DRENFIDO-320305 format. One record per residue (C-alpha): x, y, z negated. Coordinates in pm, 1 decimal. Layout:
// DRENFIDO-320305
+----------+----------+----------+
|        X |        Y |        Z |
+----------+----------+----------+
|        X |        Y |        Z |
...
+----------+----------+----------+
END
This chain:
// DRENFIDO-320305
+----------+----------+----------+
|        X |        Y |        Z |
+----------+----------+----------+
|    325.2 |   2952.1 |   2176.8 |
|     32.0 |   3060.1 |   1980.4 |
|     29.6 |   3382.1 |   1836.1 |
|     -1.8 |   3425.2 |   1471.5 |
|   -140.8 |   3599.9 |   1198.1 |
|    165.1 |   3777.8 |    964.3 |
|    118.8 |   3603.1 |    626.1 |
|    422.4 |   3864.7 |    475.0 |
|    313.4 |   4047.9 |    185.0 |
|    372.4 |   4378.9 |    265.4 |
|    162.3 |   4649.8 |     54.0 |
|   -159.0 |   4770.9 |    187.7 |
|   -174.3 |   4482.5 |    468.8 |
|   -449.7 |   4241.7 |    462.4 |
|   -377.4 |   4001.3 |    751.8 |
|   -654.7 |   3759.8 |    856.3 |
|   -591.6 |   3396.1 |    643.4 |
|   -383.3 |   3145.3 |    861.6 |
|   -695.4 |   2887.8 |    957.7 |
|   -614.0 |   2535.6 |    897.0 |
|   -693.3 |   2185.5 |    983.3 |
|   -538.3 |   1973.8 |    737.2 |
|   -532.2 |   1563.3 |    836.8 |
|   -451.3 |   1320.4 |    587.3 |
|   -588.7 |   1557.4 |    288.4 |
|   -594.4 |   1300.6 |     22.0 |
|   -233.8 |   1139.7 |     77.7 |
|     50.5 |   1285.4 |    -62.9 |
|    132.2 |   1548.1 |    145.7 |
|   -166.6 |   1634.9 |    189.5 |
|   -204.4 |   1700.8 |   -230.5 |
|     81.6 |   1913.8 |   -143.6 |
|    -61.1 |   2143.6 |    108.8 |
|   -323.0 |   2212.2 |    -84.4 |
|   -136.1 |   2347.1 |   -351.8 |
|     71.6 |   2560.6 |   -130.9 |
|   -268.4 |   2690.3 |     -3.7 |
|   -433.4 |   2747.9 |   -321.3 |
|   -137.8 |   2999.3 |   -405.3 |
|    -82.5 |   3139.4 |   -144.9 |
|   -315.7 |   3437.7 |   -240.1 |
|   -537.5 |   3376.6 |     74.9 |
|   -268.3 |   3345.7 |    298.0 |
|   -408.6 |   3033.9 |    429.7 |
|   -774.7 |   2873.3 |    461.7 |
|   -843.3 |   2497.3 |    538.3 |
|  -1149.3 |   2488.5 |    795.9 |
|  -1174.1 |   2097.6 |    831.3 |
|  -1047.6 |   1816.0 |    672.9 |
|   -995.8 |   1453.8 |    718.6 |
|   -927.5 |   1127.9 |    509.0 |
|   -910.8 |    737.3 |    511.4 |
|  -1130.2 |    597.4 |    279.9 |
|  -1163.9 |    778.6 |    -79.1 |
|  -1467.4 |    911.4 |    -28.5 |
|  -1418.4 |   1159.6 |   -422.9 |
|  -1071.4 |   1245.3 |   -318.8 |
|  -1160.7 |   1369.4 |    -14.2 |
|  -1509.8 |   1552.2 |   -150.3 |
|  -1303.7 |   1736.7 |   -433.1 |
|  -1037.4 |   1899.5 |   -170.2 |
|  -1349.6 |   2008.1 |     32.1 |
|  -1531.2 |   2169.9 |   -226.8 |
|  -1169.2 |   2316.5 |   -374.8 |
|  -1104.3 |   2482.8 |    -59.6 |
|  -1504.2 |   2561.2 |     76.0 |
|  -1404.8 |   2392.1 |    397.6 |
|  -1619.9 |   2346.5 |    679.8 |
|  -1589.8 |   2033.6 |    821.3 |
|  -1484.9 |   1678.9 |    618.9 |
|  -1399.4 |   1390.4 |    843.1 |
|  -1373.7 |   1015.1 |    633.3 |
|  -1199.9 |    745.4 |    883.8 |
|  -1409.5 |    487.2 |    713.0 |
|  -1790.1 |    447.6 |    784.4 |
|  -1842.5 |    259.5 |    490.4 |
|  -1753.1 |    516.7 |    251.2 |
|  -2002.3 |    810.5 |    483.6 |
|  -2279.2 |    773.3 |    232.0 |
|  -2068.6 |    828.7 |    -76.1 |
|  -1864.8 |   1129.3 |     68.7 |
|  -2250.5 |   1275.2 |    244.5 |
|  -2402.7 |   1273.6 |   -150.8 |
|  -2080.4 |   1402.7 |   -339.7 |
|  -2106.9 |   1723.2 |    -82.4 |
|  -2455.2 |   1761.1 |   -116.9 |
|  -2557.0 |   2105.1 |   -134.7 |
|  -2258.6 |   2232.1 |    -96.8 |
|  -2306.9 |   2328.1 |    309.4 |
|  -2045.2 |   2096.6 |    412.8 |
|  -2088.1 |   1923.5 |    712.0 |
|  -1945.9 |   1572.8 |    713.8 |
|  -1958.5 |   1285.8 |    915.1 |
|  -1723.6 |    978.5 |    915.8 |
|  -1536.4 |    692.8 |   1186.0 |
|  -1249.2 |    730.0 |   1428.7 |
|  -1460.0 |   1004.9 |   1641.4 |
|  -1512.3 |   1193.3 |   1310.5 |
|  -1163.1 |   1222.3 |   1280.2 |
|  -1112.8 |   1385.0 |   1593.4 |
|  -1336.6 |   1618.9 |   1610.0 |
|  -1146.9 |   1764.1 |   1261.0 |
|   -820.8 |   1766.4 |   1497.4 |
|  -1061.1 |   1966.0 |   1714.0 |
|  -1208.9 |   2193.5 |   1506.5 |
|  -1082.2 |   2563.9 |   1520.8 |
|   -779.4 |   2667.1 |   1391.8 |
|   -480.8 |   2797.7 |   1434.3 |
|   -274.1 |   2474.4 |   1280.6 |
|   -328.4 |   2154.1 |   1293.0 |
|   -110.6 |   1944.5 |    960.9 |
|   -105.6 |   1606.4 |   1123.6 |
|     -5.5 |   1397.6 |    803.5 |
|   -232.0 |   1094.7 |    825.2 |
|     -8.1 |    776.2 |    774.9 |
|     74.9 |    497.9 |   1046.1 |
|    -57.4 |    440.0 |   1385.0 |
|   -410.6 |    588.4 |   1303.0 |
|   -236.7 |    927.6 |   1323.0 |
|   -159.7 |    897.1 |   1669.0 |
|   -447.0 |    985.6 |   1863.3 |
|   -596.7 |   1267.7 |   1618.0 |
|   -240.9 |   1478.2 |   1677.0 |
|   -247.9 |   1388.5 |   2031.6 |
|   -599.8 |   1540.5 |   2024.7 |
|   -495.7 |   1895.3 |   1870.8 |
|   -170.7 |   1886.8 |   2119.1 |
|   -405.1 |   1838.5 |   2417.8 |
|   -584.5 |   2190.8 |   2308.9 |
|   -248.8 |   2390.4 |   2268.5 |
|   -272.1 |   2377.4 |   1884.1 |
|     27.3 |   2408.8 |   1673.6 |
|    136.7 |   2102.0 |   1530.1 |
|    275.9 |   2054.9 |   1222.7 |
|    383.7 |   1728.3 |   1236.7 |
|    415.7 |   1447.1 |    928.7 |
|    313.8 |   1128.2 |   1125.7 |
|    620.0 |   1015.9 |   1272.8 |
|    451.5 |    727.6 |   1446.0 |
|    296.8 |    953.6 |   1720.7 |
|    682.2 |    991.9 |   1814.4 |
|    804.1 |    667.7 |   1715.5 |
|    504.6 |    511.8 |   1913.6 |
|    450.1 |    765.1 |   2189.1 |
|    734.1 |    984.3 |   2190.7 |
|    749.8 |   1069.0 |   2564.7 |
|    430.9 |   1062.3 |   2652.8 |
|    331.5 |   1328.8 |   2334.3 |
|    572.3 |   1513.7 |   2408.9 |
|    463.2 |   1534.5 |   2750.0 |
|    107.6 |   1611.9 |   2648.4 |
|    257.0 |   1941.2 |   2399.7 |
|    455.1 |   2081.6 |   2669.8 |
|     83.3 |   2049.6 |   2963.8 |
|   -121.9 |   2228.1 |   2686.7 |
|    165.9 |   2439.3 |   2560.3 |
|    124.5 |   2369.1 |   2232.8 |
|    379.7 |   2367.7 |   1949.6 |
|    537.3 |   2114.6 |   1710.9 |
|    661.3 |   2179.8 |   1424.0 |
|    866.4 |   1891.1 |   1232.8 |
|    703.6 |   1896.7 |    858.7 |
|    880.4 |   1540.1 |    707.8 |
|   1179.5 |   1702.9 |    519.7 |
|   1495.6 |   1580.9 |    688.3 |
|   1342.4 |   1698.3 |   1050.9 |
|   1244.8 |   2015.8 |    900.8 |
|   1608.5 |   2058.7 |    738.0 |
|   1762.2 |   2009.2 |   1116.4 |
|   1520.3 |   2214.3 |   1251.0 |
|   1630.4 |   2509.8 |   1013.9 |
|   2028.2 |   2419.3 |   1031.0 |
|   1993.5 |   2454.4 |   1433.8 |
|   1891.6 |   2804.7 |   1387.0 |
|   1786.2 |   2819.0 |   1824.8 |
|   2103.4 |   2659.2 |   1883.8 |
|   2202.7 |   2530.6 |   2206.2 |
|   2149.3 |   2168.4 |   2213.6 |
|   2391.1 |   2056.0 |   2436.6 |
|   2643.5 |   2225.2 |   2167.8 |
|   2601.6 |   1984.0 |   1904.9 |
|   2820.5 |   1715.9 |   1801.4 |
|   2571.0 |   1494.4 |   1611.1 |
|   2306.2 |   1571.2 |   1362.4 |
|   2295.3 |   1316.0 |   1062.5 |
|   1940.1 |   1223.3 |    837.7 |
|   2005.2 |   1170.6 |    461.5 |
|   1884.0 |    886.6 |    307.5 |
|   1860.7 |    835.9 |    -80.9 |
|   1893.7 |    476.6 |    -68.7 |
|   1616.4 |    389.0 |   -197.8 |
|   1505.5 |    164.3 |   -506.9 |
|   1799.4 |    -82.1 |   -406.9 |
|   2078.0 |    126.4 |   -327.5 |
|   2287.6 |    -81.1 |   -494.3 |
|   2173.7 |   -423.9 |   -511.8 |
|   2336.4 |   -689.1 |   -390.0 |
|   2144.2 |   -821.4 |    -68.5 |
|   2097.9 |  -1203.7 |   -310.6 |
|   1905.1 |   -954.9 |   -541.2 |
|   1722.3 |   -738.7 |   -262.7 |
|   1626.6 |  -1094.2 |   -114.1 |
|   1366.4 |  -1145.9 |   -460.7 |
|   1266.0 |   -805.8 |   -491.5 |
|    918.4 |   -766.1 |   -568.7 |
|    626.0 |   -528.5 |   -468.1 |
|    620.8 |   -349.3 |   -760.2 |
|   1062.5 |   -303.9 |   -739.8 |
|   1041.4 |   -160.2 |   -370.8 |
|    777.1 |     63.0 |   -465.7 |
|    975.2 |    260.5 |   -766.8 |
|   1127.2 |    508.9 |   -519.6 |
|   1404.8 |    722.2 |   -764.3 |
|   1366.6 |   1052.3 |   -617.5 |
|    996.5 |   1052.9 |   -399.8 |
|    649.4 |   1021.3 |   -470.4 |
|    477.2 |    884.6 |   -151.3 |
|    246.1 |    653.6 |    -12.5 |
|    317.2 |    268.4 |    -24.6 |
|    352.9 |    207.6 |    300.4 |
|    701.9 |    470.7 |    372.9 |
|    806.1 |    406.3 |      3.8 |
|    878.9 |     -0.6 |    116.5 |
|    992.7 |    144.1 |    461.0 |
|   1238.4 |    387.5 |    227.5 |
|   1379.8 |     82.2 |      8.2 |
|   1416.4 |   -107.3 |    366.1 |
|   1577.2 |    180.2 |    522.3 |
|   1341.7 |    107.7 |    810.3 |
|   1213.4 |    504.8 |    767.1 |
|   1540.8 |    590.5 |    854.1 |
|   1547.7 |    407.2 |   1119.6 |
|   1205.4 |    535.5 |   1248.4 |
|   1323.0 |    875.8 |   1159.3 |
|   1600.6 |    845.0 |   1379.2 |
|   1363.3 |    783.2 |   1677.4 |
|   1187.2 |   1061.6 |   1556.0 |
|   1466.9 |   1287.6 |   1575.8 |
|   1574.7 |   1163.8 |   1971.5 |
|   1212.6 |   1304.6 |   2032.8 |
|   1200.4 |   1599.0 |   1870.5 |
|   1561.8 |   1729.1 |   1961.1 |
|   1632.1 |   1536.4 |   2260.0 |
|   1946.0 |   1439.0 |   2134.5 |
|   2095.7 |   1081.9 |   2202.5 |
|   2116.5 |    794.7 |   2003.1 |
|   2507.9 |    818.3 |   2021.8 |
|   2505.0 |   1138.2 |   1856.8 |
|   2257.8 |   1061.5 |   1583.7 |
|   2379.4 |    887.9 |   1267.8 |
|   2226.5 |    810.3 |    841.5 |
|   2430.3 |    932.9 |    554.8 |
|   2327.4 |    811.2 |    215.9 |
|   2324.4 |   1051.9 |      0.5 |
|   2138.8 |    939.7 |   -337.5 |
|   2062.4 |   1320.4 |   -509.1 |
|   1823.1 |   1355.8 |   -196.9 |
|   1943.9 |   1796.8 |   -219.5 |
|   2137.6 |   1791.5 |    139.8 |
|   1809.1 |   1633.2 |    400.8 |
|   1965.9 |   1700.3 |    732.3 |
|   2332.4 |   1821.8 |    887.5 |
|   2381.5 |   1925.8 |   1232.6 |
|   2766.7 |   1905.1 |   1386.6 |
|   2855.6 |   2168.4 |   1664.9 |
|   3160.0 |   2169.8 |   1899.6 |
|   3310.1 |   2463.3 |   1768.4 |
|   3377.6 |   2224.6 |   1421.3 |
|   3110.9 |   2406.1 |   1242.3 |
|   2832.8 |   2231.2 |   1022.5 |
|   2525.9 |   2356.8 |    917.8 |
|   2313.0 |   2211.0 |    658.8 |
|   1949.2 |   2200.0 |    555.9 |
|   1913.8 |   2195.2 |    160.4 |
|   1674.7 |   2177.8 |   -111.6 |
|   1516.4 |   2013.9 |   -424.1 |
|   1349.5 |   1681.0 |   -326.0 |
|   1005.9 |   1880.5 |   -294.5 |
|    771.9 |   1805.9 |     17.6 |
|    629.3 |   2154.2 |    -44.4 |
|    937.0 |   2298.1 |    101.2 |
|    922.1 |   2194.3 |    470.1 |
|    526.8 |   2188.4 |    388.1 |
|    571.4 |   2618.4 |    288.8 |
|    796.6 |   2612.6 |    586.9 |
|    597.9 |   2486.5 |    855.3 |
|    266.5 |   2656.0 |    709.9 |
|    413.9 |   3014.9 |    729.6 |
|    637.2 |   2975.6 |   1046.4 |
|    800.8 |   3158.1 |   1150.7 |
|    766.5 |   3341.5 |    879.1 |
|    898.5 |   3266.6 |    523.1 |
|    664.7 |   3241.8 |    181.6 |
|    734.2 |   3224.1 |   -177.5 |
|    633.3 |   2892.4 |   -351.3 |
|    667.1 |   2793.8 |   -733.6 |
|    913.4 |   2484.2 |   -601.4 |
|   1177.1 |   2429.5 |   -861.1 |
|   1492.9 |   2603.8 |   -721.4 |
|   1845.2 |   2455.8 |   -586.4 |
|   2101.9 |   2490.7 |   -859.2 |
|   2402.2 |   2363.7 |   -743.7 |
|   2590.6 |   2443.6 |  -1059.2 |
|   2384.3 |   2256.1 |  -1275.7 |
|   2415.6 |   1901.7 |  -1051.5 |
|   2782.0 |   1929.3 |  -1005.8 |
|   2789.0 |   1762.8 |   -767.0 |
|   2674.4 |   1549.0 |   -463.9 |
|   2753.6 |   1250.5 |   -310.7 |
|   2759.9 |   1058.1 |      5.2 |
|   2841.4 |    712.5 |    134.9 |
|   2811.8 |    508.9 |    443.1 |
|   2508.1 |    287.4 |    520.8 |
|   2510.2 |    -75.4 |    449.5 |
|   2398.5 |   -184.7 |    757.1 |
|   2421.3 |   -589.4 |    602.2 |
|   2194.6 |   -541.3 |    315.4 |
|   1996.9 |   -344.5 |    488.1 |
|   1913.1 |   -455.0 |    902.7 |
|   1650.7 |   -241.1 |    936.5 |
|   1795.7 |    -22.3 |   1002.5 |
|   2054.3 |   -102.2 |   1249.4 |
|   1771.2 |   -320.8 |   1463.3 |
|   1602.4 |     67.4 |   1462.8 |
|   1870.4 |    191.1 |   1613.2 |
|   1910.9 |    -98.6 |   1825.5 |
|   1557.9 |    -27.5 |   1963.1 |
|   1615.6 |    343.6 |   1975.0 |
|   1940.3 |    257.3 |   2206.0 |
|   1729.2 |      5.2 |   2473.7 |
|   1449.4 |    256.3 |   2485.7 |
|   1164.3 |    178.1 |   2689.8 |
|    857.0 |     22.5 |   2461.0 |
|   1085.1 |   -113.3 |   2222.7 |
|   1053.1 |    104.7 |   1936.5 |
|    686.3 |    130.7 |   1970.6 |
|    664.4 |   -293.6 |   1912.7 |
|    949.2 |   -199.7 |   1642.4 |
|    700.5 |     20.0 |   1466.9 |
|    364.0 |   -173.6 |   1551.2 |
|    529.9 |   -479.4 |   1405.7 |
|    653.5 |   -304.4 |   1117.2 |
|    315.9 |   -181.5 |    977.0 |
|    164.2 |   -547.7 |    978.1 |
|    508.6 |   -672.1 |    792.3 |
|    473.8 |   -408.4 |    541.4 |
|    129.4 |   -466.0 |    486.9 |
|    199.5 |   -836.0 |    432.4 |
|    438.2 |   -762.6 |    184.5 |
|    208.7 |   -557.2 |     32.9 |
|     -8.1 |   -808.3 |     30.3 |
|    239.1 |  -1047.7 |   -164.2 |
|    272.2 |  -1247.3 |    195.6 |
|    614.1 |  -1191.6 |    286.3 |
|    940.8 |  -1190.6 |    114.8 |
|   1109.5 |   -869.6 |    157.1 |
|   1356.9 |   -953.5 |    422.9 |
|   1101.1 |  -1122.7 |    583.5 |
|    962.5 |   -790.9 |    649.3 |
|   1275.2 |   -772.9 |    864.0 |
|   1251.0 |  -1087.4 |   1029.9 |
|    940.2 |  -1051.6 |   1174.7 |
|   1021.6 |   -776.1 |   1302.8 |
|   1331.6 |   -886.0 |   1491.8 |
|   1124.9 |  -1191.7 |   1570.6 |
|    859.8 |   -923.5 |   1749.5 |
|   1118.6 |   -742.3 |   1933.9 |
|   1265.2 |  -1051.5 |   2077.8 |
|    936.6 |  -1160.9 |   2133.1 |
|    807.9 |   -837.8 |   2299.0 |
|   1153.0 |   -848.2 |   2522.5 |
|   1090.3 |  -1190.0 |   2662.6 |
|    766.2 |  -1141.9 |   2775.3 |
|    733.2 |   -766.2 |   2895.5 |
|    535.7 |   -622.6 |   2613.0 |
|    847.2 |   -337.0 |   2574.4 |
|    771.8 |   -168.5 |   2915.6 |
|    782.8 |    194.7 |   2895.0 |
|    438.0 |    334.2 |   2831.1 |
|    368.8 |    609.2 |   3052.3 |
|    103.1 |    759.1 |   2855.6 |
|    -93.8 |    739.0 |   2513.2 |
|   -318.6 |    449.2 |   2610.9 |
|    -49.2 |    248.2 |   2750.0 |
|    168.6 |    264.3 |   2393.8 |
|   -102.7 |    210.5 |   2196.8 |
|   -238.4 |    -86.9 |   2393.2 |
|    132.1 |   -229.7 |   2345.4 |
|    107.6 |   -137.7 |   1955.4 |
|   -266.5 |   -349.7 |   2008.9 |
|   -105.7 |   -627.7 |   2168.5 |
|    234.8 |   -664.6 |   1932.0 |
|     10.4 |   -616.1 |   1607.5 |
|   -183.1 |   -941.0 |   1723.1 |
|    137.2 |  -1134.3 |   1793.2 |
|    239.4 |  -1014.4 |   1425.6 |
|    -58.8 |  -1154.0 |   1269.7 |
|    -82.9 |  -1478.3 |   1457.8 |
|    275.9 |  -1531.6 |   1324.0 |
|    154.7 |  -1476.2 |    965.5 |
|    -95.3 |  -1732.4 |   1055.1 |
|    187.5 |  -2023.3 |   1115.8 |
+----------+----------+----------+
END
């Protein structure tokens, strides 16, 4: 574990700022992180950032936070980024190797918030240097969970869960013995289709699926929330993060998104992680860990809310959830296949090439094919996981052409 600087605001103390690398600086997690850094009074310093293809947005972050290095994944955006940073003294580069360079930049903590499988190698690069990684890229553990954890253990790196549900569980655990856990519950808002009948969901448009009631997120994760695949992926992530077997992991639909996770213990007690639905809460917890910092996020007022409601997930209307749960139970490389197929299927839906339930149909077909042809083997390394990911993606793309 890294020795972290004391960032408490005690009188007369002038601690050195905690140095941060932010991977995924222009996404929703990145924007929330930048907001917290700006409000921290110098407790944090962004040293390097990485983004996808939006050169202007990445340049704005780089200039606002006086970073030393900015990497953009899309090589075609390099000249635009270079021009936007001209005269600033900020070094910039483009392409996958540039993103890896950002991940390896000297820092106390790396925020891994690149969406999708593209975030796996940068996350691994940071862990290989023994860095503390605040993980908001669930695909790293869904795609290559065992290999990523082995890498972290080998290099004595720490993974802090930044997703709201996993961060809530992390806080609710309070260092308890995992053997005393009877069950672990991740909550789901239910998304925009929570009350829709199956036949209406089947006809859902792209815009309807992107209209999440509680959270402002990127398009891919928003579609995953609408299908509840996101919750299935989070169960797989929780299995790796907390070492909890599949039969102890559960999902509860909670439309208010106030309770983010619950842990039931052997003595009958239950602890819950609660907060207003604002990603700055789990981000702040990770940034300051093991201390806490004051934020300006809305405070939870239970009297004002009046009531909180919970319901079991409907496995018929949301078949992505049982599909993901089955992949977790079967293990081996099936979660890797599931994740890869889902990425292709969601992209096809967003491009109006699949209907909404077509997403799940393609993912289920990919899982069945992988079991038949041996693709769903247990990946022993990150490279093997990425090979399974590539094979699955190619298989799915071919299905979309037929």
